C-alpha positions as CSV (number, residue, x, y, z in Angstrom):
1,X,-2.0,30.8,-17.0
2,X,1.3,30.6,-16.1
3,X,3.1,29.2,-12.4
4,X,4.9,33.0,-12.6
5,X,1.2,34.2,-13.2
6,X,-0.3,32.8,-10.8
7,X,2.1,32.9,-8.4
8,X,1.8,36.9,-8.5
9,X,-1.5,36.7,-7.5
10,X,-1.1,34.2,-4.9
11,X,-1.8,35.5,-1.5
12,X,2.0,34.4,-0.5
13,X,2.9,37.5,-3.1
14,X,1.1,39.9,-1.2
15,X,2.3,38.2,1.8
16,X,5.6,38.8,1.3
17,X,4.9,42.4,-0.2
18,X,3.6,43.4,3.3
19,X,6.9,41.9,5.0
20,X,8.9,44.2,2.8
21,X,6.6,47.2,3.9
22,X,7.2,46.5,7.4
23,X,11.3,45.9,7.2
24,X,11.9,48.7,4.1
25,X,9.4,51.2,4.7
26,X,7.5,51.2,8.2
27,X,10.5,52.1,10.2
28,X,10.9,55.4,8.4
29,X,7.0,55.8,8.4
30,X,6.1,54.7,12.0
31,X,6.0,58.2,13.6
32,X,3.7,59.5,10.6
33,X,1.3,56.8,10.8
34,X,1.0,57.1,14.3
35,X,0.0,60.9,14.4
36,X,-2.9,59.9,11.5
37,X,-4.3,57.4,13.3
38,X,-5.7,60.4,14.8
39,X,-7.6,61.6,11.9
40,X,-6.9,62.4,8.1
41,X,-6.6,66.1,7.0
42,X,-5.3,66.1,3.4
43,X,-5.3,69.7,1.1
44,X,-5.8,67.7,-2.2
45,X,-8.2,64.6,-3.5
46,X,-7.1,63.1,-6.5
47,X,-9.9,61.5,-8.9
48,X,-7.9,59.0,-10.6
49,X,-8.0,55.5,-12.5
50,X,-7.9,52.4,-11.5
51,X,-5.2,51.3,-14.2
52,X,-2.1,49.5,-11.8
53,X,0.2,51.6,-13.8
54,X,-1.0,54.4,-12.6
55,X,-0.4,55.5,-8.9
56,X,-1.2,59.0,-7.4
57,X,0.7,58.6,-4.3
58,X,3.7,57.7,-6.6
59,X,3.5,60.2,-9.7
60,X,2.8,63.3,-7.3
61,X,5.5,62.0,-4.6
62,X,3.0,62.9,-1.7
63,X,3.6,60.9,1.1
64,X,0.7,58.9,3.2
65,X,-1.5,61.5,4.9
66,X,-1.7,63.9,1.7
67,X,-3.8,62.9,-1.0
68,X,-7.7,62.0,-0.4
69,X,-7.7,59.5,-3.5
70,X,-10.6,58.2,-5.5
71,X,-10.0,55.2,-8.2
72,X,-12.4,54.4,-10.9
73,X,-12.3,53.6,-14.6
74,X,-10.9,56.8,-16.6
75,X,-11.2,58.8,-13.8
76,X,-14.9,59.8,-14.4
77,X,-17.2,62.0,-12.3
78,X,-20.9,61.3,-13.2
79,X,-23.2,64.8,-13.3
80,X,-24.8,65.4,-9.9
81,X,-27.6,63.1,-9.0
82,X,-28.3,62.8,-4.7
83,X,-31.1,60.5,-5.6
84,X,-31.6,57.2,-3.3
85,X,-29.1,55.3,-6.3
86,X,-26.0,53.8,-5.3
87,X,-23.0,56.7,-6.0
88,X,-19.9,55.9,-5.1
89,X,-17.4,58.7,-6.7
90,X,-20.2,61.4,-5.5
91,X,-19.9,60.0,-1.8
92,X,-16.3,60.1,-2.1
93,X,-16.4,63.6,-3.3
94,X,-18.3,64.7,-1.0
95,X,-16.5,63.7,2.0
96,X,-13.1,65.1,0.7
97,X,-14.6,68.3,-0.3
98,X,-17.6,68.8,2.5
99,X,-15.9,66.8,5.8
100,X,-12.3,67.1,4.9
101,X,-12.2,70.5,3.4
102,X,-10.0,69.8,0.5
103,X,-8.7,72.8,-1.6
104,X,-7.6,71.2,-4.4
105,X,-8.6,68.5,-7.4
106,X,-6.9,66.8,-9.2
107,X,-8.5,64.8,-12.2
108,X,-5.3,62.8,-12.9
109,X,-6.0,61.1,-16.4
110,X,-3.2,58.7,-18.5
111,X,-2.0,57.8,-21.7
112,X,-3.0,54.1,-22.8
113,X,-6.4,54.3,-21.0
114,X,-8.8,51.5,-21.5
115,X,-12.0,52.9,-20.2
116,X,-11.6,55.8,-23.2
117,X,-10.5,53.6,-25.6
118,X,-13.5,51.4,-25.1
119,X,-15.4,55.2,-25.2
120,X,-13.8,55.7,-28.9
121,X,-13.5,52.1,-30.4
122,X,-15.9,50.1,-28.6
123,X,-15.8,47.7,-25.0
124,X,-14.2,44.4,-25.6
125,X,-17.4,42.0,-24.9
126,X,-16.5,41.1,-21.7
127,X,-16.7,44.7,-20.4
128,X,-20.4,45.1,-21.6
129,X,-22.0,44.8,-18.3
130,X,-20.8,47.4,-16.5
131,X,-18.3,49.7,-18.2
132,X,-20.0,50.7,-21.6
133,X,-22.4,52.1,-19.6
134,X,-19.8,53.7,-17.2
135,X,-18.2,55.5,-20.0
136,X,-21.6,56.9,-21.5
137,X,-20.7,59.7,-18.7
138,X,-18.3,60.7,-21.0
139,X,-19.8,60.5,-24.1
140,X,-20.2,64.1,-25.2
141,X,-16.3,63.9,-25.4
142,X,-16.3,62.4,-28.6
143,X,-17.9,65.8,-29.9
144,X,-14.4,67.6,-28.9
145,X,-12.0,65.3,-30.6
146,X,-10.8,66.9,-34.0
147,X,-12.0,63.7,-36.2
148,X,-8.5,63.8,-38.5
149,X,-6.3,63.3,-34.9
150,X,-4.5,59.8,-35.4
151,X,-2.9,57.7,-33.6
152,X,-1.2,58.7,-30.4
153,X,-2.9,62.2,-30.7
154,X,-6.1,60.8,-31.0
155,X,-5.5,59.1,-27.9
156,X,-4.1,61.4,-26.0
157,X,-6.9,64.1,-26.9
158,X,-9.8,61.4,-25.9
159,X,-8.3,61.3,-22.7
160,X,-8.0,65.0,-22.0
161,X,-11.5,65.6,-23.3
162,X,-12.5,63.3,-20.6
163,X,-10.7,65.0,-18.0
164,X,-12.8,67.8,-19.2
165,X,-16.1,66.5,-18.7
166,X,-14.8,65.1,-15.6
167,X,-14.2,68.9,-13.9
168,X,-17.4,70.0,-16.0
169,X,-19.7,67.9,-14.3
170,X,-17.5,68.8,-11.0
171,X,-18.5,71.5,-11.2
172,X,-22.4,71.0,-11.5
173,X,-22.1,69.8,-7.7
174,X,-23.2,72.9,-5.7
175,X,-21.4,73.0,-2.9
176,X,-18.2,72.3,-4.8
177,X,-19.1,75.3,-7.5
178,X,-19.9,77.5,-4.5
179,X,-16.1,76.4,-3.2
180,X,-15.0,77.5,-6.1
181,X,-16.4,80.6,-7.0
182,X,-15.0,81.5,-3.4
183,X,-11.4,80.8,-4.0
184,X,-11.5,78.0,-1.5
185,X,-11.4,75.4,-4.0
186,X,-9.1,74.7,-7.4
187,X,-9.9,72.8,-9.8
188,X,-6.7,70.8,-11.8
189,X,-6.8,68.4,-14.8
190,X,-3.4,66.6,-15.4
191,X,-2.4,63.7,-17.8
192,X,0.1,61.5,-16.8
193,X,2.3,59.5,-19.7
194,X,3.0,56.0,-18.9
195,X,5.6,55.1,-21.4
196,X,7.1,58.4,-21.0
197,X,6.8,59.6,-16.8
198,X,5.5,62.9,-18.2
199,X,3.0,64.9,-16.6
200,X,0.8,67.5,-18.7
201,X,-1.1,69.9,-16.6
202,X,-4.7,72.1,-18.1
203,X,-4.9,75.6,-17.3
204,X,-7.9,77.1,-16.5
205,X,-9.0,78.1,-20.2
206,X,-8.2,74.6,-21.0
207,X,-5.3,74.2,-22.3
208,X,-2.4,71.4,-21.8
209,X,1.0,72.1,-21.0
210,X,4.1,69.8,-19.8
211,X,4.9,70.5,-16.6
212,X,8.9,70.9,-16.2
213,X,10.8,67.7,-15.0
214,X,12.7,70.1,-13.0
């Protein structure tokens, strides 16, 4: 590991980032955070990937308090299973929908997703304890991707197919389905191109299209 890499992961680097936040951003944000201290009322939940390159708040131009964000590998949601196991993703979704009353859930995928690559091409040995089993949530996505696709087209098709699985699983939560059917909640799929900065959106029929940038 280079000295630069060591410095990037050091506490000193994190503290320096905090000092920049206090000096550059905090003066403009202080009043907003003071209001938020009394409670949050976001209208949108984003289920995104943990990937360090894909920040939902930055991509969607949201201010603090506007998005309730859940991030995990490949932006997946497991099937509804209210048992005694630990369900971090489902707990976050329950809080956003039933307690905060969000009006929209956005499932945000992205180009070059390592989790989706692990699903379609196999995970590296170092990711065998948890990633392989987690990605099995989206195993049926492999059946929907055209086997003749190659390269970037195949990659994006796989990522978009995993969004479809997550949306299907969300609709399996009874209190989500009820709200969707009453028109109180909407679910939207999105895909962000890391290299291009372009956003694609999935309509209610499952078709994808570019979102106009201006």
